[in-house]
matplotlib code that plots the C-alpha trace (Angstrom):
import matplotlib.pyplot as plt

x = [-57.1, -57.2, -58.0, -54.4, -53.6, -55.4, -55.2, -57.2, -55.6, -57.0, -55.7, -57.2, -55.2, -54.2, -50.7, -48.2, -50.9, -49.6, -46.1, -47.3, -48.9, -47.0, -48.2, -48.0, -48.8, -50.3, -51.0, -52.8, -52.8, -54.6, -52.9, -51.8, -54.1, -52.7, -54.4, -52.2, -53.6, -51.7, -53.1, -52.4, -51.9, -53.4, -54.1, -54.8, -57.2, -56.1, -57.5, -57.1, -55.2, -54.3, -55.5, -54.1, -54.6, -52.7, -52.8, -56.5, -56.7, -60.3, -62.5, -65.0, -62.3, -60.6, -63.7, -64.7, -61.2, -60.9, -64.3, -63.3, -60.1, -62.0, -64.7, -62.5, -60.1, -60.8, -62.6, -61.2, -59.5, -61.9, -64.9, -63.4, -62.8, -66.4, -68.3, -66.0, -67.0, -70.7, -70.2, -68.8, -71.8, -74.1, -72.0, -71.8, -75.3, -74.6, -71.8, -73.7, -75.3, -79.1, -80.0, -83.3, -82.6, -80.4, -77.3, -73.9, -70.3, -70.4, -73.2, -72.9, -70.0, -66.5, -64.9, -66.8, -66.0, -62.4, -62.5, -63.9, -61.4, -58.4, -59.5, -60.1, -56.7, -55.2, -57.1, -55.9, -52.3, -52.6, -54.1, -51.4, -48.4, -49.7, -51.0, -54.6, -57.2, -60.9, -62.8, -66.5, -67.0, -68.9, -68.0, -70.7, -71.1, -72.5, -75.2, -74.4, -75.4, -78.2, -79.9, -79.6, -80.9, -84.2, -87.1, -88.7, -91.5, -89.1, -86.9, -89.9, -91.1, -87.6, -87.6, -91.3, -90.8, -88.1, -90.4, -93.4, -91.3, -90.0, -93.4, -94.8, -92.0, -92.6, -96.3, -97.4, -98.9, -98.4, -101.3, -99.2, -96.0, -95.1, -92.7, -93.9, -91.1, -87.5, -85.2, -81.7, -81.9, -80.9, -83.2, -86.3, -89.1, -91.3, -94.9, -96.8, -100.5, -101.9, -102.3, -98.6, -97.2, -94.5, -92.5, -91.8, -91.1, -87.4, -86.6, -88.7, -86.9, -83.5, -84.2, -85.9, -83.0, -80.6, -82.8, -83.0, -79.2, -78.6, -81.1, -80.2, -76.5, -77.3, -76.6, -80.2, -81.2, -84.6, -86.5, -89.9, -92.7, -93.8, -97.2, -100.1, -102.9, -102.4, -104.9, -102.5, -99.4, -98.3, -97.9, -95.5]
y = [60.8, 59.9, 61.5, 63.0, 64.4, 65.2, 67.2, 68.4, 69.8, 71.2, 68.8, 70.1, 73.0, 73.9, 72.9, 75.5, 77.4, 76.6, 77.7, 81.2, 82.0, 82.7, 80.2, 81.2, 79.2, 80.4, 78.5, 78.8, 76.5, 76.0, 73.5, 70.5, 71.2, 73.0, 74.2, 75.1, 76.7, 77.3, 80.0, 81.4, 85.1, 86.0, 89.7, 90.3, 87.4, 84.7, 81.3, 78.3, 75.5, 73.2, 72.8, 70.5, 69.8, 67.9, 67.1, 66.2, 63.8, 62.7, 61.4, 64.3, 67.0, 65.0, 64.6, 68.3, 69.6, 67.1, 68.2, 71.8, 71.3, 69.6, 72.3, 75.4, 74.3, 76.3, 79.1, 82.6, 82.6, 85.3, 83.2, 80.3, 82.3, 83.8, 80.6, 77.6, 76.3, 76.9, 74.6, 72.0, 72.2, 71.7, 68.8, 66.9, 67.0, 63.8, 65.5, 68.7, 69.3, 69.8, 73.4, 75.2, 78.0, 78.4, 76.1, 77.8, 76.7, 78.3, 76.2, 73.1, 71.7, 72.5, 71.0, 73.3, 76.3, 75.4, 75.0, 78.5, 80.1, 78.4, 79.4, 83.0, 83.1, 81.9, 84.7, 87.3, 86.1, 86.4, 89.9, 91.1, 89.6, 90.8, 94.1, 93.5, 95.8, 95.0, 94.0, 93.1, 89.5, 89.4, 85.9, 83.3, 80.0, 80.4, 77.9, 75.9, 77.3, 74.8, 75.9, 79.6, 78.9, 77.6, 80.1, 80.8, 78.3, 75.5, 76.2, 76.2, 72.9, 71.4, 72.1, 71.4, 67.6, 68.4, 71.0, 68.6, 65.9, 68.4, 69.6, 66.1, 65.2, 68.5, 67.9, 70.6, 70.7, 72.8, 74.9, 76.0, 77.0, 77.5, 79.3, 82.8, 83.8, 83.0, 85.8, 85.7, 81.9, 81.6, 83.9, 81.9, 83.7, 81.5, 82.4, 81.1, 80.7, 82.8, 79.7, 79.0, 80.5, 83.1, 81.3, 78.3, 80.1, 80.9, 77.2, 76.0, 78.4, 77.3, 73.6, 73.9, 76.0, 73.3, 70.6, 72.5, 73.1, 69.4, 68.2, 70.6, 71.3, 75.0, 77.9, 78.7, 81.4, 81.5, 84.7, 85.2, 87.0, 89.9, 90.4, 90.2, 89.3, 85.6, 86.0, 88.4, 86.3, 84.7, 80.9, 79.2]
z = [-254.0, -250.3, -247.0, -246.7, -250.1, -253.3, -256.5, -259.5, -262.6, -265.8, -268.5, -271.7, -273.1, -276.6, -277.7, -276.3, -274.5, -271.0, -271.9, -273.0, -269.6, -266.4, -263.7, -260.1, -257.0, -253.7, -250.5, -247.2, -244.1, -240.9, -238.5, -240.6, -243.5, -246.5, -249.7, -252.7, -255.9, -259.1, -261.4, -264.9, -264.9, -268.3, -268.9, -265.3, -264.8, -262.5, -263.7, -261.5, -263.3, -260.5, -256.9, -254.2, -250.5, -247.9, -244.2, -244.0, -241.1, -241.5, -244.3, -244.3, -244.6, -247.3, -249.4, -249.0, -250.0, -252.8, -254.2, -253.8, -255.7, -258.5, -258.7, -258.8, -261.6, -264.7, -262.8, -262.0, -258.5, -257.3, -258.3, -256.6, -253.4, -253.5, -254.3, -254.4, -250.9, -251.8, -254.9, -252.6, -250.2, -253.2, -254.5, -251.2, -249.6, -247.7, -245.7, -244.8, -241.4, -241.2, -240.9, -240.5, -243.0, -246.0, -246.0, -246.4, -245.9, -242.4, -241.1, -243.3, -241.1, -240.0, -243.2, -245.5, -243.3, -243.4, -247.2, -247.5, -245.1, -246.8, -250.3, -249.3, -247.7, -251.0, -252.8, -250.3, -250.7, -254.5, -254.3, -251.9, -253.9, -257.3, -255.9, -257.2, -255.8, -255.1, -258.2, -258.7, -259.5, -262.8, -263.8, -264.5, -266.2, -269.6, -270.7, -273.8, -277.2, -277.8, -274.6, -275.5, -279.0, -277.5, -277.1, -273.8, -274.3, -275.2, -272.2, -269.9, -271.4, -270.8, -267.1, -266.4, -265.7, -263.1, -261.5, -261.4, -259.7, -257.2, -256.4, -255.9, -253.5, -251.6, -251.3, -253.8, -257.3, -260.4, -259.1, -256.2, -258.0, -261.6, -264.1, -264.9, -267.3, -268.4, -269.3, -270.9, -270.7, -267.0, -265.1, -264.1, -262.4, -260.2, -259.2, -256.2, -255.5, -252.6, -250.4, -250.3, -247.0, -247.5, -244.7, -246.9, -250.2, -249.7, -248.9, -251.8, -254.2, -253.0, -253.3, -256.7, -258.0, -256.9, -258.5, -261.8, -261.9, -261.4, -263.9, -266.7, -266.0, -266.6, -264.2, -263.7, -261.1, -259.6, -258.7, -257.1, -258.9, -256.8, -258.4, -255.9, -258.3, -259.2, -262.1, -263.8, -263.4, -266.7, -266.9, -269.2]

ax = plt.figure().add_subplot(projection="3d")
ax.plot(x, y, z, "-o")
ax.set_aspect("equal")
plt.show()
């Protein structure tokens, strides 16, 4: 893959599986940059099987679009349009612009914003051609069976080392921020001590969520415990 063209394709399919599904391609372009996405139309769900780009004239745009193509293969097209560029932002922190608040494709840099626009145009073209109305995006990455088989205490113990390292680097301790509970294997509730300013909590939550996803490979989501009395907040 180079700065001008690139592709990502789902290679692992059961024998004969690809032949039983109609594959349709859609594309979108801005200037010289073009993004093409091939999907399998299987019982109304459009699953990305191949993604390619061309025309990227600079290294940053090429890397962003290349990573985008790699990340969206195997995912539903709607999920790719909704979150594909966000995945690229998370995967390429060295290419993102410094921002004061929460980083998104729109403020991470022009290449990420372009990736988001192109992918959403592809999704819009698919919806229009196939006459697909608005649907809620209920897709999510399911954690592996061995993680889901662990009880809440074991899951908490597994992520504690990563949390401790994160807190040390951020200048905090386990007395400032800890896991209160874990629900359904992916919903991690975080509690804060009273001396942690509310102004820093959203950024800490965002950074810790990214760290835990990277360290575990699981789609963990962090939520803040709203209880006011720290003495009543559970610790795992």
